[in-house]
C-alpha positions in Angstrom: -118.7 247.0 80.8 -122.0 245.9 79.3 -123.4 242.6 80.6 -125.3 240.2 78.4 -126.7 236.7 78.4 -127.7 234.1 75.9 -131.3 234.2 74.9 -132.7 230.7 75.6 -136.3 231.4 76.5 -138.0 231.6 73.0 -140.0 228.4 73.5 -141.6 229.8 76.6 -141.7 233.6 76.4 -142.2 236.2 73.7 -139.3 238.5 72.8 -140.9 241.6 74.5 -141.3 239.8 77.8 -137.8 238.3 77.6 -136.1 241.7 77.0 -138.2 243.5 79.6 -137.5 241.0 82.3 -133.8 240.8 81.5 -133.6 244.6 81.5 -135.3 244.7 84.9 -132.6 242.4 86.3 -129.9 244.8 84.9 -128.8 243.3 81.6 -127.7 245.5 78.8 -128.2 243.0 76.0 -128.4 239.5 74.7 -126.5 236.9 72.7 -129.3 236.2 70.2 -129.4 232.6 68.9 -130.3 232.3 65.2 -130.6 228.5 65.1 -133.4 226.2 66.2 -131.4 223.3 67.7 -128.1 221.6 67.1 -127.6 221.2 63.3 -131.1 222.7 62.6 -131.5 226.2 61.2 -134.5 228.1 62.4 -137.4 227.1 60.1 -138.2 230.8 59.8 -135.4 231.1 57.3 -137.1 228.7 54.9 -139.9 231.2 54.5 -139.8 234.0 52.0 -137.2 236.6 52.8 -139.8 239.3 53.4 -141.2 237.2 56.3 -137.9 236.6 58.2 -136.7 240.2 57.6 -140.0 241.4 59.1 -139.5 239.1 62.1 -136.0 240.3 62.9 -137.1 243.9 62.4 -139.8 243.3 65.0 -137.2 241.7 67.4 -134.9 244.7 66.8 -137.8 247.1 67.7 -138.5 245.1 70.9 -134.9 245.3 71.9 -134.8 249.0 71.4 -138.1 249.5 73.2 -136.7 247.8 76.3 -133.4 249.6 76.2 -131.5 246.4 75.2 -129.0 245.5 72.5 -128.2 242.4 70.4 -124.6 242.3 71.6 -123.8 239.4 69.3 -125.6 236.5 67.6 -124.9 232.8 67.4 -125.2 231.0 64.1 -126.5 227.5 63.4 -123.9 225.0 64.5 -122.1 222.9 63.6 -120.9 225.0 60.7 -121.0 222.1 58.3 -124.4 221.1 59.7 -125.2 219.1 56.6 -122.4 216.7 57.4 -120.1 217.7 54.6 -116.4 218.0 55.3 -116.3 221.5 53.8 -118.7 224.5 53.8 -121.4 223.4 51.3 -123.5 225.8 49.2 -126.5 224.9 51.4 -124.6 226.0 54.6 -123.2 229.1 52.9 -126.7 230.2 51.8 -127.9 229.7 55.4 -125.1 231.8 56.8 -125.9 234.6 54.2 -129.3 234.8 55.8 -128.1 234.7 59.3 -125.5 237.4 58.7 -128.1 239.6 57.2 -130.4 238.9 60.2 -127.5 239.9 62.5 -127.2 243.2 60.7 -131.0 243.7 61.0 -130.8 243.2 64.8 -128.1 245.8 64.9 -125.4 243.4 66.2 -121.8 244.0 65.1 -120.9 240.3 65.6 -122.0 236.8 64.6 -120.3 233.7 66.1 -119.8 230.9 63.6 -118.0 227.9 64.8 -114.9 226.7 63.0 -115.4 223.4 61.2 -114.0 220.6 63.5 -111.9 218.0 61.7 -108.7 217.5 63.8 -108.6 215.5 66.9 -105.6 216.2 69.2 -102.7 216.9 66.8 -104.0 214.8 63.9 -105.1 216.6 60.7 -104.5 220.1 62.1 -103.3 221.4 58.7 -106.4 220.0 56.9 -108.5 221.6 59.6 -106.8 225.0 59.1 -107.1 224.8 55.3 -110.8 223.9 55.3 -111.6 226.8 57.7 -109.5 229.3 55.7 -111.6 228.2 52.6 -114.8 228.7 54.6 -113.8 232.1 55.9 -112.9 233.3 52.4 -116.4 232.4 51.2 -118.0 234.2 54.2 -115.9 237.4 54.1 -117.7 239.2 51.2 -121.1 238.6 53.0 -119.7 239.9 56.3 -118.3 243.0 54.5 -121.6 243.6 52.7 -123.5 243.8 56.0 -120.7 245.3 58.1 -120.7 242.3 60.5 -117.6 240.7 62.0 -117.3 236.9 62.6 -116.3 235.8 66.0 -113.9 232.8 65.7 -114.6 230.6 68.7 -112.3 228.1 70.5 -113.8 224.6 70.2 -113.3 221.0 71.3 -113.9 217.6 69.7 -115.1 214.3 70.8 -112.8 211.2 71.2 -115.0 208.2 70.4 -112.3 205.8 71.7 -111.7 207.3 75.1 -115.2 208.7 75.4 -114.1 212.2 76.3 -113.8 215.8 75.0 -110.4 216.6 73.4 -108.7 219.5 71.5 -109.5 220.0 67.8 -107.9 222.3 65.2 -109.0 225.6 66.8 -109.0 224.9 70.6 -106.1 226.7 72.1 -105.6 230.5 72.1 -102.6 230.0 69.8 -104.8 228.2 67.4 -107.3 231.1 67.4 -104.5 233.6 66.7 -103.4 231.5 63.7 -106.9 231.2 62.3 -107.8 234.9 62.8 -104.4 236.2 61.5 -104.6 233.7 58.6 -107.6 235.5 57.2 -105.6 238.7 56.7 -109.0 240.5 57.2 -110.5 242.7 59.9 -113.8 240.8 59.4 -112.6 238.1 61.8 -112.1 238.5 65.6 -111.8 236.3 68.6 -114.7 235.0 70.6 -113.3 233.5 73.8 -115.4 230.7 75.2 -114.3 230.3 78.8 -115.9 226.9 79.3 -114.3 225.4 76.2 -110.9 226.7 77.4 -111.4 224.9 80.7 -112.2 221.7 78.9 -109.0 222.0 77.0 -107.0 222.7 80.2 -106.2 226.3 79.5 -106.8 229.1 82.0 -109.3 231.6 80.4 -107.2 234.4 82.0 -104.1 233.2 80.2 -106.1 232.9 76.9 -107.2 236.5 77.2 -103.5 237.7 77.3 -102.6 235.6 74.3 -105.5 236.9 72.2 -104.9 240.5 73.2 -106.5 243.0 70.9 -108.0 240.3 68.7 -110.5 239.6 71.5 -113.8 241.4 70.9 -116.5 239.1 72.3 -117.0 236.5 75.0 -119.0 233.4 75.8 -118.7 233.4 79.5 -119.6 230.3 81.5 -118.2 227.9 84.0 -117.6 224.1 84.4 -115.4 221.6 86.1 -113.1 220.9 83.2 -114.8 217.8 82.1 -118.0 218.6 80.3 -119.5 221.6 78.7 -122.0 222.4 81.5 -122.6 226.1 80.7 -122.9 227.0 84.3 -123.2 230.5 85.6 -119.8 232.0 86.6 -118.5 230.8 90.0 -120.2 227.4 89.5 -117.0 225.7 88.4 -113.2 225.9 88.5 -112.5 229.1 86.6 -110.4 231.8 88.3 -112.7 234.8 87.8 -110.5 237.3 89.6 -107.6 236.4 87.3 -110.0 236.5 84.3 -111.3 240.0 85.1 -107.7 241.2 85.7 -106.6 239.9 82.3 -109.5 241.7 80.5 -108.4 244.9 82.1 -104.8 244.3 81.2 -105.5 243.9 77.5 -108.0 246.7 77.4 -110.9 244.5 76.4 -113.7 246.9 75.2 -116.5 244.4 74.5 -119.3 243.0 76.5 -119.3 240.5 79.3 -121.7 238.2 77.5 -122.6 235.0 79.3 -123.6 231.8 77.6 -125.5 230.2 80.5 -127.8 227.2 80.1 -131.2 227.4 81.8 -132.3 223.9 80.8 -131.8 222.2 84.1 -133.6 224.8 86.3 -136.5 225.1 83.8 -137.1 221.3 84.2 -138.3 222.1 87.7 -140.2 225.3 86.9 -139.8 227.6 83.8 -139.9 230.7 86.0 -136.7 229.6 87.8 -134.8 230.8 84.7 -135.2 234.4 85.8 -133.8 233.6 89.3 -130.8 231.9 87.6 -130.4 234.9 85.2 -130.4 237.2 88.2 -127.8 235.1 90.0 -125.6 235.1 86.9 -125.9 238.9 86.6 -125.0 239.4 90.2 -122.0 237.1 89.8 -120.9 239.0 86.7 -121.1 242.4 88.5 -119.0 241.1 91.4 -116.4 239.6 89.0 -116.1 242.9 87.1 -115.5 244.9 90.4 -112.0 243.4 90.5 
């Protein structure tokens, strides 16, 4: 199984060095982030199309030169980043560019978060309806560029209790409903292991429920409270059970980790490579099951 990791070093290193050093560790590819920060699309996309197309062609060339792949991309989030309840024309136009960029990078998948409206069981039908509407708008663009959208399991924020909580698409059963509700092969499952832990669901059990819908992963660990994005084994997930479930359903995608390097880079930016190596070795051990 190919092993990938989120690409979180752009502010410190150039693409060529990032891909070269990750390849040296053993990685096969990256989860390429297309956004700048939370709710902020990359300013690159505000330039003429010719400029951002050239940029992603150069990134694709750097990946190929270093024997790496864009295993998947991650779109700007939240999906309604302009604060609208539904997918606005501004957001849709941005995703058109990001889906095209995904195709230029040679990635078969882009992860676009579901719009979060429901908290706990409240407004789940509205949440579903709004997302079906958004998916219908995105489908022709996905088809045009031969890219599939990874529907990710999410969580919401309870302002009263000051804690994370389930939203409309949090449980594996929710993901099945959302994906099957599109009646389109352009939508697949992206299982986020850390988000499942927050919502008190075993990632191993989620894999079995998703079955053949599961095509990509956001692998990371936590202690079931906050979205730490720790490397696997740095939390409460049962990784032996997870690996066994992947084998059981015949998962044929990559073991792509969404690990955060922010904490170690506060000490020294070079520590990110040590942490990336630790994550890679943990993944290799997990997949030996």
